[in-house]
VMD Tcl script that builds the backbone (N, CA, C; Angstrom):
set m [mol new atoms 549]
animate dup $m
set s [atomselect $m all]
$s set {name element resname resid chain x y z} {
  {N N UNK 1 A 159.179 250.969 134.276}
  {CA C UNK 1 A 160.272 250.291 133.564}
  {C C UNK 1 A 161.387 250.831 134.440}
  {N N UNK 2 A 162.074 249.532 134.602}
  {CA C UNK 2 A 163.630 250.098 135.397}
  {C C UNK 2 A 164.429 249.871 134.511}
  {N N UNK 3 A 165.382 250.644 134.710}
  {CA C UNK 3 A 166.867 250.816 134.047}
  {C C UNK 3 A 167.361 249.507 134.305}
  {N N UNK 4 A 168.613 249.129 133.589}
  {CA C UNK 4 A 169.221 248.022 133.780}
  {C C UNK 4 A 170.435 248.394 134.291}
  {N N UNK 5 A 171.516 247.790 134.794}
  {CA C UNK 5 A 172.831 248.340 135.252}
  {C C UNK 5 A 173.360 248.969 134.077}
  {N N UNK 6 A 173.185 248.627 132.989}
  {CA C UNK 6 A 173.932 249.191 131.783}
  {C C UNK 6 A 173.459 250.475 131.227}
  {N N UNK 7 A 174.187 251.635 131.524}
  {CA C UNK 7 A 173.480 252.723 130.849}
  {C C UNK 7 A 173.547 252.505 129.212}
  {N N UNK 8 A 172.301 253.241 128.691}
  {CA C UNK 8 A 172.021 252.999 127.173}
  {C C UNK 8 A 172.883 253.889 126.611}
  {N N UNK 9 A 173.440 253.416 125.448}
  {CA C UNK 9 A 174.503 254.526 124.651}
  {C C UNK 9 A 173.591 254.600 123.394}
  {N N UNK 10 A 173.326 255.935 122.950}
  {CA C UNK 10 A 172.357 256.146 121.818}
  {C C UNK 10 A 173.320 256.877 120.642}
  {N N UNK 11 A 173.003 256.659 119.472}
  {CA C UNK 11 A 174.038 257.298 118.636}
  {C C UNK 11 A 173.231 258.202 117.423}
  {N N UNK 12 A 173.536 259.116 116.879}
  {CA C UNK 12 A 173.169 259.963 115.781}
  {C C UNK 12 A 174.184 259.966 114.755}
  {N N UNK 13 A 174.115 260.762 113.726}
  {CA C UNK 13 A 174.795 260.903 112.696}
  {C C UNK 13 A 176.210 261.319 113.120}
  {N N UNK 14 A 176.202 262.546 113.995}
  {CA C UNK 14 A 177.179 263.162 114.466}
  {C C UNK 14 A 177.685 262.782 116.022}
  {N N UNK 15 A 176.726 262.482 116.781}
  {CA C UNK 15 A 177.111 262.093 118.044}
  {C C UNK 15 A 176.974 260.921 118.630}
  {N N UNK 16 A 177.682 260.683 119.834}
  {CA C UNK 16 A 177.326 259.528 120.738}
  {C C UNK 16 A 176.724 259.941 122.101}
  {N N UNK 17 A 175.580 259.559 122.378}
  {CA C UNK 17 A 175.140 259.906 123.618}
  {C C UNK 17 A 175.175 258.806 124.605}
  {N N UNK 18 A 176.256 259.461 125.535}
  {CA C UNK 18 A 176.578 258.152 126.606}
  {C C UNK 18 A 176.512 258.754 128.079}
  {N N UNK 19 A 176.641 257.963 128.944}
  {CA C UNK 19 A 176.951 258.541 130.443}
  {C C UNK 19 A 178.459 259.501 130.379}
  {N N UNK 20 A 178.250 260.242 131.240}
  {CA C UNK 20 A 179.411 261.208 131.563}
  {C C UNK 20 A 180.047 260.508 133.085}
  {N N UNK 21 A 181.142 260.815 133.205}
  {CA C UNK 21 A 181.905 260.501 134.435}
  {C C UNK 21 A 183.002 261.825 134.699}
  {N N UNK 22 A 183.453 261.641 135.668}
  {CA C UNK 22 A 184.429 262.776 136.198}
  {C C UNK 22 A 185.385 263.327 135.129}
  {N N UNK 23 A 185.892 262.534 134.362}
  {CA C UNK 23 A 186.701 262.799 133.478}
  {C C UNK 23 A 186.142 263.740 132.206}
  {N N UNK 24 A 184.911 263.932 132.188}
  {CA C UNK 24 A 184.307 264.837 131.407}
  {C C UNK 24 A 184.281 266.279 132.225}
  {N N UNK 25 A 184.408 266.271 133.356}
  {CA C UNK 25 A 184.117 267.180 133.958}
  {C C UNK 25 A 184.585 268.978 133.274}
  {N N UNK 26 A 185.932 268.691 132.862}
  {CA C UNK 26 A 186.567 269.867 132.153}
  {C C UNK 26 A 185.571 270.416 131.330}
  {N N UNK 27 A 184.929 269.580 130.454}
  {CA C UNK 27 A 184.395 270.028 129.221}
  {C C UNK 27 A 183.043 270.456 129.792}
  {N N UNK 28 A 182.381 270.094 130.706}
  {CA C UNK 28 A 181.052 270.282 131.460}
  {C C UNK 28 A 181.001 271.494 132.057}
  {N N UNK 29 A 182.265 271.800 132.570}
  {CA C UNK 29 A 182.510 273.237 133.280}
  {C C UNK 29 A 182.719 274.120 132.328}
  {N N UNK 30 A 183.149 273.915 130.900}
  {CA C UNK 30 A 183.817 274.745 130.102}
  {C C UNK 30 A 182.344 275.347 129.566}
  {N N UNK 31 A 181.334 274.851 129.536}
  {CA C UNK 31 A 179.920 275.290 128.971}
  {C C UNK 31 A 178.923 275.828 130.360}
  {N N UNK 32 A 179.330 275.212 131.280}
  {CA C UNK 32 A 178.399 275.534 132.584}
  {C C UNK 32 A 178.928 276.862 133.255}
  {N N UNK 33 A 180.359 277.200 132.716}
  {CA C UNK 33 A 180.921 278.483 133.063}
  {C C UNK 33 A 180.439 279.699 132.239}
  {N N UNK 34 A 179.795 279.498 131.559}
  {CA C UNK 34 A 179.125 280.866 130.487}
  {C C UNK 34 A 177.907 281.165 131.121}
  {N N UNK 35 A 177.826 282.499 131.315}
  {CA C UNK 35 A 176.396 283.009 131.622}
  {C C UNK 35 A 175.472 282.803 130.607}
  {N N UNK 36 A 176.064 282.947 129.317}
  {CA C UNK 36 A 174.731 282.466 128.390}
  {C C UNK 36 A 174.142 281.169 128.407}
  {N N UNK 37 A 174.798 280.304 128.970}
  {CA C UNK 37 A 174.337 278.864 129.124}
  {C C UNK 37 A 173.277 278.658 130.293}
  {N N UNK 38 A 173.808 279.496 131.470}
  {CA C UNK 38 A 173.076 279.462 132.635}
  {C C UNK 38 A 171.841 280.374 132.744}
  {N N UNK 39 A 171.930 281.229 131.906}
  {CA C UNK 39 A 170.812 282.562 132.093}
  {C C UNK 39 A 169.537 282.025 132.141}
  {N N UNK 40 A 169.010 281.046 131.825}
  {CA C UNK 40 A 167.543 280.228 131.570}
  {C C UNK 40 A 167.803 279.026 132.444}
  {N N UNK 41 A 168.571 278.599 133.073}
  {CA C UNK 41 A 168.956 277.200 133.740}
  {C C UNK 41 A 168.799 277.708 135.179}
  {N N UNK 42 A 168.379 276.433 135.891}
  {CA C UNK 42 A 168.316 276.487 137.423}
  {C C UNK 42 A 169.508 276.300 138.092}
  {N N UNK 43 A 170.510 276.816 137.544}
  {CA C UNK 43 A 171.848 276.488 138.235}
  {C C UNK 43 A 172.633 277.833 138.164}
  {N N UNK 44 A 173.423 278.365 139.289}
  {CA C UNK 44 A 174.275 279.492 138.978}
  {C C UNK 44 A 175.339 279.050 138.015}
  {N N UNK 45 A 175.902 280.188 137.425}
  {CA C UNK 45 A 176.919 279.969 136.717}
  {C C UNK 45 A 178.276 279.442 137.550}
  {N N UNK 46 A 178.799 278.227 137.039}
  {CA C UNK 46 A 180.064 277.553 137.555}
  {C C UNK 46 A 181.301 278.418 137.606}
  {N N UNK 47 A 181.710 278.264 139.100}
  {CA C UNK 47 A 183.095 279.145 138.955}
  {C C UNK 47 A 184.276 278.222 139.350}
  {N N UNK 48 A 183.925 276.961 139.458}
  {CA C UNK 48 A 184.963 275.774 139.831}
  {C C UNK 48 A 184.525 274.461 139.089}
  {N N UNK 49 A 185.550 273.569 138.558}
  {CA C UNK 49 A 185.334 272.540 138.044}
  {C C UNK 49 A 184.822 271.436 139.024}
  {N N UNK 50 A 185.104 271.587 140.505}
  {CA C UNK 50 A 184.244 270.734 141.123}
  {C C UNK 50 A 182.663 270.609 141.183}
  {N N UNK 51 A 182.185 272.024 140.666}
  {CA C UNK 51 A 180.317 271.866 140.532}
  {C C UNK 51 A 180.318 271.046 139.536}
  {N N UNK 52 A 181.236 270.813 138.300}
  {CA C UNK 52 A 180.824 269.938 137.284}
  {C C UNK 52 A 180.648 268.622 137.730}
  {N N UNK 53 A 181.949 268.237 138.427}
  {CA C UNK 53 A 182.013 266.845 139.010}
  {C C UNK 53 A 180.636 266.487 139.945}
  {N N UNK 54 A 180.268 267.502 140.553}
  {CA C UNK 54 A 179.266 267.323 141.714}
  {C C UNK 54 A 177.992 267.081 140.680}
  {N N UNK 55 A 177.782 267.829 139.657}
  {CA C UNK 55 A 176.596 267.745 138.548}
  {C C UNK 55 A 176.522 266.308 138.027}
  {N N UNK 56 A 177.544 265.938 137.532}
  {CA C UNK 56 A 178.005 264.619 136.704}
  {C C UNK 56 A 177.565 263.575 137.806}
  {N N UNK 57 A 177.835 263.650 138.900}
  {CA C UNK 57 A 177.609 262.675 140.185}
  {C C UNK 57 A 176.219 262.527 140.567}
  {N N UNK 58 A 175.450 263.616 140.380}
  {CA C UNK 58 A 174.056 263.809 140.674}
  {C C UNK 58 A 173.187 263.094 139.683}
  {N N UNK 59 A 173.729 263.358 138.490}
  {CA C UNK 59 A 173.023 262.754 137.124}
  {C C UNK 59 A 173.302 261.506 137.262}
  {N N UNK 60 A 174.391 260.685 137.654}
  {CA C UNK 60 A 174.590 259.444 137.874}
  {C C UNK 60 A 173.916 258.614 138.992}
  {N N UNK 61 A 173.849 259.522 139.909}
  {CA C UNK 61 A 173.078 258.785 141.124}
  {C C UNK 61 A 171.494 258.809 140.597}
  {N N UNK 62 A 171.067 259.665 140.158}
  {CA C UNK 62 A 169.647 259.413 139.753}
  {C C UNK 62 A 169.563 258.286 138.756}
  {N N UNK 63 A 170.375 258.190 138.120}
  {CA C UNK 63 A 170.387 256.812 136.941}
  {C C UNK 63 A 170.412 255.706 137.958}
  {N N UNK 64 A 171.341 255.688 138.747}
  {CA C UNK 64 A 171.618 254.309 139.332}
  {C C UNK 64 A 170.257 253.956 140.668}
  {N N UNK 65 A 169.406 255.086 141.042}
  {CA C UNK 65 A 168.366 255.037 141.775}
  {C C UNK 65 A 167.048 254.830 140.760}
  {N N UNK 66 A 167.367 254.647 139.386}
  {CA C UNK 66 A 166.185 254.454 138.476}
  {C C UNK 66 A 165.319 255.740 138.777}
  {N N UNK 67 A 165.622 257.083 138.710}
  {CA C UNK 67 A 164.968 258.105 138.816}
  {C C UNK 67 A 165.203 259.041 137.744}
  {N N UNK 68 A 166.061 258.775 136.978}
  {CA C UNK 68 A 166.116 259.466 135.589}
  {C C UNK 68 A 167.530 259.273 134.912}
  {N N UNK 69 A 167.585 259.902 133.724}
  {CA C UNK 69 A 168.752 259.504 132.836}
  {C C UNK 69 A 169.278 260.609 132.262}
  {N N UNK 70 A 170.698 260.914 132.211}
  {CA C UNK 70 A 171.248 262.283 131.630}
  {C C UNK 70 A 172.020 261.936 130.461}
  {N N UNK 71 A 171.983 261.872 129.397}
  {CA C UNK 71 A 173.021 261.746 128.617}
  {C C UNK 71 A 174.080 262.702 128.393}
  {N N UNK 72 A 175.230 262.374 127.964}
  {CA C UNK 72 A 176.343 263.363 127.567}
  {C C UNK 72 A 176.042 263.426 126.099}
  {N N UNK 73 A 176.322 264.661 125.446}
  {CA C UNK 73 A 176.302 264.769 124.053}
  {C C UNK 73 A 177.832 264.548 123.536}
  {N N UNK 74 A 178.141 263.649 123.102}
  {CA C UNK 74 A 179.567 263.590 122.715}
  {C C UNK 74 A 179.614 263.426 121.053}
  {N N UNK 75 A 180.676 264.141 120.661}
  {CA C UNK 75 A 180.929 264.535 119.258}
  {C C UNK 75 A 181.675 262.828 119.052}
  {N N UNK 76 A 181.247 262.215 117.789}
  {CA C UNK 76 A 181.522 260.683 117.523}
  {C C UNK 76 A 183.131 261.054 117.229}
  {N N UNK 77 A 183.589 262.015 116.258}
  {CA C UNK 77 A 184.789 262.070 116.086}
  {C C UNK 77 A 186.061 262.239 117.115}
  {N N UNK 78 A 185.577 263.115 117.964}
  {CA C UNK 78 A 186.616 263.659 118.935}
  {C C UNK 78 A 186.195 263.193 120.545}
  {N N UNK 79 A 185.238 262.566 120.750}
  {CA C UNK 79 A 184.524 262.190 121.993}
  {C C UNK 79 A 184.434 263.482 123.015}
  {N N UNK 80 A 184.540 264.498 122.259}
  {CA C UNK 80 A 184.416 265.676 123.365}
  {C C UNK 80 A 182.840 265.916 123.706}
  {N N UNK 81 A 182.366 266.172 125.010}
  {CA C UNK 81 A 181.191 266.353 125.469}
  {C C UNK 81 A 180.748 267.992 125.319}
  {N N UNK 82 A 179.833 268.029 124.772}
  {CA C UNK 82 A 179.504 269.461 124.144}
  {C C UNK 82 A 177.902 269.857 124.730}
  {N N UNK 83 A 177.309 268.951 125.643}
  {CA C UNK 83 A 176.334 269.097 126.244}
  {C C UNK 83 A 175.471 267.983 126.709}
  {N N UNK 84 A 174.448 268.293 127.287}
  {CA C UNK 84 A 173.706 266.766 127.603}
  {C C UNK 84 A 172.221 267.023 127.532}
  {N N UNK 85 A 171.582 266.085 127.737}
  {CA C UNK 85 A 170.045 265.805 127.357}
  {C C UNK 85 A 169.558 264.471 128.090}
  {N N UNK 86 A 168.211 264.747 128.653}
  {CA C UNK 86 A 167.828 263.500 129.421}
  {C C UNK 86 A 166.646 263.791 129.995}
  {N N UNK 87 A 166.068 262.907 130.954}
  {CA C UNK 87 A 164.715 262.802 131.897}
  {C C UNK 87 A 165.024 263.012 133.157}
  {N N UNK 88 A 164.450 263.982 134.041}
  {CA C UNK 88 A 164.054 264.175 135.261}
  {C C UNK 88 A 162.855 264.350 135.659}
  {N N UNK 89 A 162.321 264.497 136.858}
  {CA C UNK 89 A 161.123 264.443 137.278}
  {C C UNK 89 A 160.228 263.452 136.719}
  {N N UNK 90 A 161.023 262.000 136.659}
  {CA C UNK 90 A 160.112 261.155 136.086}
  {C C UNK 90 A 158.968 260.721 137.295}
  {N N UNK 91 A 157.855 260.708 136.784}
  {CA C UNK 91 A 156.568 260.116 137.303}
  {C C UNK 91 A 156.003 258.880 136.952}
  {N N UNK 92 A 156.579 257.891 137.447}
  {CA C UNK 92 A 156.228 256.399 136.441}
  {C C UNK 92 A 154.915 256.120 136.788}
  {N N UNK 93 A 154.189 256.547 137.796}
  {CA C UNK 93 A 153.012 256.073 137.944}
  {C C UNK 93 A 151.804 256.753 137.095}
  {N N UNK 94 A 152.563 258.024 136.494}
  {CA C UNK 94 A 151.708 258.868 135.731}
  {C C UNK 94 A 152.516 258.682 134.292}
  {N N UNK 95 A 153.407 257.863 133.692}
  {CA C UNK 95 A 153.838 257.626 132.645}
  {C C UNK 95 A 154.604 258.870 131.787}
  {N N UNK 96 A 155.016 259.863 132.920}
  {CA C UNK 96 A 155.411 260.701 132.197}
  {C C UNK 96 A 157.050 261.319 132.894}
  {N N UNK 97 A 157.533 262.138 132.233}
  {CA C UNK 97 A 158.935 262.837 132.618}
  {C C UNK 97 A 159.147 263.944 132.004}
  {N N UNK 98 A 159.956 264.910 132.407}
  {CA C UNK 98 A 160.434 266.163 132.270}
  {C C UNK 98 A 161.730 265.833 131.423}
  {N N UNK 99 A 161.926 266.349 130.263}
  {CA C UNK 99 A 163.131 266.400 129.364}
  {C C UNK 99 A 163.922 268.023 129.419}
  {N N UNK 100 A 165.048 267.720 129.681}
  {CA C UNK 100 A 165.732 269.071 129.911}
  {C C UNK 100 A 167.026 268.825 128.868}
  {N N UNK 101 A 167.833 269.884 128.563}
  {CA C UNK 101 A 169.053 269.983 127.847}
  {C C UNK 101 A 169.697 271.416 127.735}
  {N N UNK 102 A 171.035 271.345 127.456}
  {CA C UNK 102 A 171.837 272.189 127.482}
  {C C UNK 102 A 172.986 271.924 126.326}
  {N N UNK 103 A 173.500 272.905 125.646}
  {CA C UNK 103 A 174.792 272.666 124.718}
  {C C UNK 103 A 175.468 274.004 124.822}
  {N N UNK 104 A 176.706 273.458 124.508}
  {CA C UNK 104 A 177.999 274.654 124.592}
  {C C UNK 104 A 177.501 275.731 123.626}
  {N N UNK 105 A 177.854 277.005 123.893}
  {CA C UNK 105 A 177.311 278.095 122.787}
  {C C UNK 105 A 177.791 278.066 121.547}
  {N N UNK 106 A 179.152 277.439 121.452}
  {CA C UNK 106 A 179.777 277.127 120.036}
  {C C UNK 106 A 178.938 276.544 118.990}
  {N N UNK 107 A 178.055 275.346 119.622}
  {CA C UNK 107 A 177.117 274.834 118.803}
  {C C UNK 107 A 175.731 275.105 118.565}
  {N N UNK 108 A 175.360 276.260 119.408}
  {CA C UNK 108 A 173.935 276.695 119.135}
  {C C UNK 108 A 173.698 276.974 117.678}
  {N N UNK 109 A 172.490 276.688 117.322}
  {CA C UNK 109 A 172.177 276.758 116.100}
  {C C UNK 109 A 172.774 276.125 115.013}
  {N N UNK 110 A 173.119 275.021 115.321}
  {CA C UNK 110 A 173.911 274.058 114.288}
  {C C UNK 110 A 173.311 272.484 114.366}
  {N N UNK 111 A 171.855 272.624 114.699}
  {CA C UNK 111 A 171.221 271.606 114.866}
  {C C UNK 111 A 171.559 270.269 115.575}
  {N N UNK 112 A 171.930 270.642 116.570}
  {CA C UNK 112 A 172.537 269.566 117.534}
  {C C UNK 112 A 171.212 269.118 118.149}
  {N N UNK 113 A 170.601 269.947 119.006}
  {CA C UNK 113 A 169.242 269.423 119.817}
  {C C UNK 113 A 168.313 268.681 118.846}
  {N N UNK 114 A 168.139 269.302 117.640}
  {CA C UNK 114 A 167.251 268.770 116.757}
  {C C UNK 114 A 167.622 267.228 116.324}
  {N N UNK 115 A 168.865 267.074 116.332}
  {CA C UNK 115 A 169.549 265.636 116.136}
  {C C UNK 115 A 169.195 264.748 117.265}
  {N N UNK 116 A 169.826 265.445 118.368}
  {CA C UNK 116 A 169.834 264.272 119.696}
  {C C UNK 116 A 168.426 264.123 120.288}
  {N N UNK 117 A 167.470 265.107 120.145}
  {CA C UNK 117 A 166.153 264.860 120.849}
  {C C UNK 117 A 165.508 263.817 120.178}
  {N N UNK 118 A 165.515 263.717 118.951}
  {CA C UNK 118 A 164.833 262.499 118.325}
  {C C UNK 118 A 165.053 260.810 119.085}
  {N N UNK 119 A 166.217 260.417 119.098}
  {CA C UNK 119 A 166.580 259.151 119.735}
  {C C UNK 119 A 166.083 259.479 121.310}
  {N N UNK 120 A 166.408 260.172 121.780}
  {CA C UNK 120 A 166.117 260.368 123.330}
  {C C UNK 120 A 164.675 260.481 123.609}
  {N N UNK 121 A 163.617 261.205 122.598}
  {CA C UNK 121 A 162.319 261.051 122.959}
  {C C UNK 121 A 161.669 259.508 122.464}
  {N N UNK 122 A 162.300 258.983 121.503}
  {CA C UNK 122 A 162.045 257.450 121.032}
  {C C UNK 122 A 162.420 256.581 122.258}
  {N N UNK 123 A 163.661 256.849 123.187}
  {CA C UNK 123 A 163.913 256.071 124.066}
  {C C UNK 123 A 162.737 256.325 125.154}
  {N N UNK 124 A 162.309 257.516 125.325}
  {CA C UNK 124 A 161.343 257.813 126.359}
  {C C UNK 124 A 159.910 256.893 126.020}
  {N N UNK 125 A 159.496 256.908 124.925}
  {CA C UNK 125 A 158.138 256.241 124.704}
  {C C UNK 125 A 158.446 254.649 124.459}
  {N N UNK 126 A 159.600 254.277 123.765}
  {CA C UNK 126 A 159.745 252.985 123.733}
  {C C UNK 126 A 160.273 252.267 124.939}
  {N N UNK 127 A 161.345 252.761 125.513}
  {CA C UNK 127 A 162.061 252.274 126.507}
  {C C UNK 127 A 161.556 252.395 128.019}
  {N N UNK 128 A 161.152 253.585 128.092}
  {CA C UNK 128 A 160.582 254.185 129.381}
  {C C UNK 128 A 159.222 253.899 129.433}
  {N N UNK 129 A 158.695 253.667 128.489}
  {CA C UNK 129 A 157.167 253.345 128.334}
  {C C UNK 129 A 156.101 254.914 128.745}
  {N N UNK 130 A 156.772 255.632 128.350}
  {CA C UNK 130 A 156.290 257.185 128.541}
  {C C UNK 130 A 154.880 257.448 127.956}
  {N N UNK 131 A 154.170 258.328 128.329}
  {CA C UNK 131 A 152.895 258.811 127.329}
  {C C UNK 131 A 153.019 259.842 127.428}
  {N N UNK 132 A 153.849 260.800 128.049}
  {CA C UNK 132 A 153.740 262.242 128.106}
  {C C UNK 132 A 155.462 262.618 128.369}
  {N N UNK 133 A 155.996 263.355 127.387}
  {CA C UNK 133 A 157.229 263.953 127.906}
  {C C UNK 133 A 156.944 265.433 127.721}
  {N N UNK 134 A 157.249 266.124 128.852}
  {CA C UNK 134 A 156.936 267.380 128.947}
  {C C UNK 134 A 158.495 268.129 129.224}
  {N N UNK 135 A 158.204 269.535 128.764}
  {CA C UNK 135 A 159.159 270.557 128.951}
  {C C UNK 135 A 158.986 271.825 129.593}
  {N N UNK 136 A 159.678 272.329 130.622}
  {CA C UNK 136 A 159.382 273.456 131.021}
  {C C UNK 136 A 160.675 274.392 130.639}
  {N N UNK 137 A 160.339 275.485 130.098}
  {CA C UNK 137 A 161.604 276.575 130.045}
  {C C UNK 137 A 161.229 278.029 130.583}
  {N N UNK 138 A 162.258 278.951 130.378}
  {CA C UNK 138 A 161.796 280.204 130.699}
  {C C UNK 138 A 161.240 280.903 129.586}
  {N N UNK 139 A 160.002 281.519 129.652}
  {CA C UNK 139 A 159.225 281.992 128.555}
  {C C UNK 139 A 159.977 282.781 127.611}
  {N N UNK 140 A 161.086 283.579 128.029}
  {CA C UNK 140 A 161.972 284.283 127.414}
  {C C UNK 140 A 162.751 283.600 126.434}
  {N N UNK 141 A 162.841 282.307 126.662}
  {CA C UNK 141 A 164.108 281.572 125.761}
  {C C UNK 141 A 163.383 280.996 124.615}
  {N N UNK 142 A 163.309 281.763 123.642}
  {CA C UNK 142 A 162.908 281.298 122.280}
  {C C UNK 142 A 163.616 280.349 121.895}
  {N N UNK 143 A 164.823 280.463 121.734}
  {CA C UNK 143 A 165.690 279.120 121.192}
  {C C UNK 143 A 165.087 277.670 121.617}
  {N N UNK 144 A 165.088 277.451 123.056}
  {CA C UNK 144 A 164.367 276.269 123.264}
  {C C UNK 144 A 163.053 276.146 123.062}
  {N N UNK 145 A 162.219 277.226 123.037}
  {CA C UNK 145 A 160.691 277.158 122.506}
  {C C UNK 145 A 160.585 276.548 121.021}
  {N N UNK 146 A 161.757 277.101 120.202}
  {CA C UNK 146 A 161.658 276.787 118.669}
  {C C UNK 146 A 162.430 275.316 118.768}
  {N N UNK 147 A 163.442 274.741 119.528}
  {CA C UNK 147 A 163.709 273.494 119.397}
  {C C UNK 147 A 162.816 272.507 119.682}
  {N N UNK 148 A 162.154 272.822 120.600}
  {CA C UNK 148 A 160.957 271.574 121.315}
  {C C UNK 148 A 160.248 271.761 120.149}
  {N N UNK 149 A 159.678 272.808 119.641}
  {CA C UNK 149 A 158.427 272.895 118.589}
  {C C UNK 149 A 158.818 271.930 117.502}
  {N N UNK 150 A 160.348 272.276 116.901}
  {CA C UNK 150 A 160.624 271.404 115.716}
  {C C UNK 150 A 160.780 270.015 116.163}
  {N N UNK 151 A 160.904 269.709 117.522}
  {CA C UNK 151 A 160.860 268.183 117.790}
  {C C UNK 151 A 159.431 267.437 118.020}
  {N N UNK 152 A 158.597 268.447 117.921}
  {CA C UNK 152 A 157.180 267.673 117.660}
  {C C UNK 152 A 156.180 268.484 119.391}
  {N N UNK 153 A 156.810 269.065 119.894}
  {CA C UNK 153 A 156.280 269.479 121.281}
  {C C UNK 153 A 155.008 270.372 120.832}
  {N N UNK 154 A 154.344 270.296 121.826}
  {CA C UNK 154 A 153.004 271.379 121.668}
  {C C UNK 154 A 153.069 272.306 122.660}
  {N N UNK 155 A 152.773 273.661 122.270}
  {CA C UNK 155 A 152.791 274.597 123.355}
  {C C UNK 155 A 151.740 274.474 124.302}
  {N N UNK 156 A 151.586 274.156 125.588}
  {CA C UNK 156 A 150.421 274.366 126.326}
  {C C UNK 156 A 150.249 275.590 127.125}
  {N N UNK 157 A 150.870 276.556 127.388}
  {CA C UNK 157 A 150.715 277.676 128.284}
  {C C UNK 157 A 151.940 278.017 129.120}
  {N N UNK 158 A 151.712 279.131 129.955}
  {CA C UNK 158 A 152.639 279.797 130.634}
  {C C UNK 158 A 152.231 279.692 132.132}
  {N N UNK 159 A 153.122 279.036 133.162}
  {CA C UNK 159 A 152.911 279.144 134.281}
  {C C UNK 159 A 153.370 280.239 135.144}
  {N N UNK 160 A 152.669 281.169 135.610}
  {CA C UNK 160 A 153.060 282.454 136.044}
  {C C UNK 160 A 153.877 282.456 137.197}
  {N N UNK 161 A 155.128 283.046 137.042}
  {CA C UNK 161 A 155.982 282.667 138.524}
  {C C UNK 161 A 155.652 281.343 139.413}
  {N N UNK 162 A 155.975 280.504 138.379}
  {CA C UNK 162 A 156.114 279.142 138.963}
  {C C UNK 162 A 157.550 278.658 139.614}
  {N N UNK 163 A 158.448 279.258 139.193}
  {CA C UNK 163 A 159.648 278.872 139.571}
  {C C UNK 163 A 160.387 279.971 140.347}
  {N N UNK 164 A 161.214 279.864 141.307}
  {CA C UNK 164 A 161.877 280.734 142.229}
  {C C UNK 164 A 163.262 280.262 141.770}
  {N N UNK 165 A 164.114 281.281 140.946}
  {CA C UNK 165 A 165.436 280.628 140.443}
  {C C UNK 165 A 166.444 281.994 140.590}
  {N N UNK 166 A 167.415 281.734 141.045}
  {CA C UNK 166 A 168.313 282.921 141.528}
  {C C UNK 166 A 167.929 283.989 142.023}
  {N N UNK 167 A 166.955 283.664 143.062}
  {CA C UNK 167 A 166.648 284.865 143.990}
  {C C UNK 167 A 165.352 285.617 143.377}
  {N N UNK 168 A 164.760 284.881 142.192}
  {CA C UNK 168 A 163.509 285.955 141.631}
  {C C UNK 168 A 162.609 284.745 141.065}
  {N N UNK 169 A 161.472 285.197 141.383}
  {CA C UNK 169 A 160.393 284.508 140.626}
  {C C UNK 169 A 160.281 284.501 139.202}
  {N N UNK 170 A 159.935 283.314 138.430}
  {CA C UNK 170 A 159.935 283.470 136.957}
  {C C UNK 170 A 159.134 282.759 136.522}
  {N N UNK 171 A 158.369 283.270 135.325}
  {CA C UNK 171 A 157.308 282.107 134.353}
  {C C UNK 171 A 158.155 281.110 133.866}
  {N N UNK 172 A 157.295 280.080 133.946}
  {CA C UNK 172 A 157.809 278.646 133.060}
  {C C UNK 172 A 156.730 278.340 132.166}
  {N N UNK 173 A 157.198 278.224 130.868}
  {CA C UNK 173 A 156.401 278.160 129.863}
  {C C UNK 173 A 156.462 276.340 129.801}
  {N N UNK 174 A 155.366 275.851 129.266}
  {CA C UNK 174 A 155.329 274.387 129.366}
  {C C UNK 174 A 154.853 273.916 128.186}
  {N N UNK 175 A 155.478 272.821 127.381}
  {CA C UNK 175 A 155.090 272.435 126.188}
  {C C UNK 175 A 155.287 270.617 126.539}
  {N N UNK 176 A 154.565 269.870 125.650}
  {CA C UNK 176 A 154.769 268.353 125.773}
  {C C UNK 176 A 154.554 267.484 124.314}
  {N N UNK 177 A 154.938 266.635 124.429}
  {CA C UNK 177 A 154.567 265.540 123.218}
  {C C UNK 177 A 154.069 264.310 123.828}
  {N N UNK 178 A 152.994 263.937 123.107}
  {CA C UNK 178 A 152.480 262.605 123.691}
  {C C UNK 178 A 152.775 261.326 122.807}
  {N N UNK 179 A 152.657 260.260 123.429}
  {CA C UNK 179 A 153.077 259.078 122.504}
  {C C UNK 179 A 152.248 258.829 121.384}
  {N N UNK 180 A 150.883 259.219 121.604}
  {CA C UNK 180 A 149.949 259.080 120.310}
  {C C UNK 180 A 150.768 260.140 119.243}
  {N N UNK 181 A 151.058 261.280 119.368}
  {CA C UNK 181 A 151.513 262.289 118.511}
  {C C UNK 181 A 152.850 261.981 118.083}
  {N N UNK 182 A 153.578 260.952 118.609}
  {CA C UNK 182 A 155.098 260.439 118.347}
  {C C UNK 182 A 155.157 259.870 116.859}
  {N N UNK 183 A 155.559 260.478 115.746}
  {CA C UNK 183 A 155.839 259.875 114.585}
  {C C UNK 183 A 157.480 259.456 114.368}
}
mol reanalyze $m
mol bondsrecalc $m
mol representation Tube
mol addrep $m
C-alpha cells in the first residue's frame, strides 16, 4: 500500500489526528522539553524549538517517502497539539509496522492514547494492509505497557539490552496485535 499525496486525517470524540507542520513546533517542543516525556524515549530532552522543527520535518519526510506516518494529536476545540502517534519501521514485505506515541504530561491518565490508538490501529489494518502491529517500549515503562494492553496488544517478551539509548544499553519489551485479533 502506498500513501496518497494527501495526508489522512482521522477523528475521535475529542481529537483530530492530522499532519503536523512547523507551526506546531512550539507545542511539540513544550512536551519534548520535559524529562518525564523523554525518559523512555530514544531522543534527548529538547533544549531548542528548532529540534521540534527538525523532528516534525523528519516525520513528514517519512510520509512523503512512503516510509511511515505520524499524526499530531490535536484537541478538536483548541487545535493544540498535545502529542503524536503513528507508524515507523514499516516493513511492507512482511506486512508489519511499529507503532509509537507520546503525549504531554498534562494529559497523562486521561484516556488520550486509549482514544486515539483505535482509529490508528484500524488505519494500519485496513488502509496499510498490515497483518502485525508491534510496539517496543522500555520494560520499566508501565504506563505504555498498560495503554498497549488496553488497546489489545499482547505482551511477547523482553529483548535483553536490545537498544542503546542515551549512552546505555536497555531492555526492550515487545508486544503486538495481529489483524486476526483486531475487533
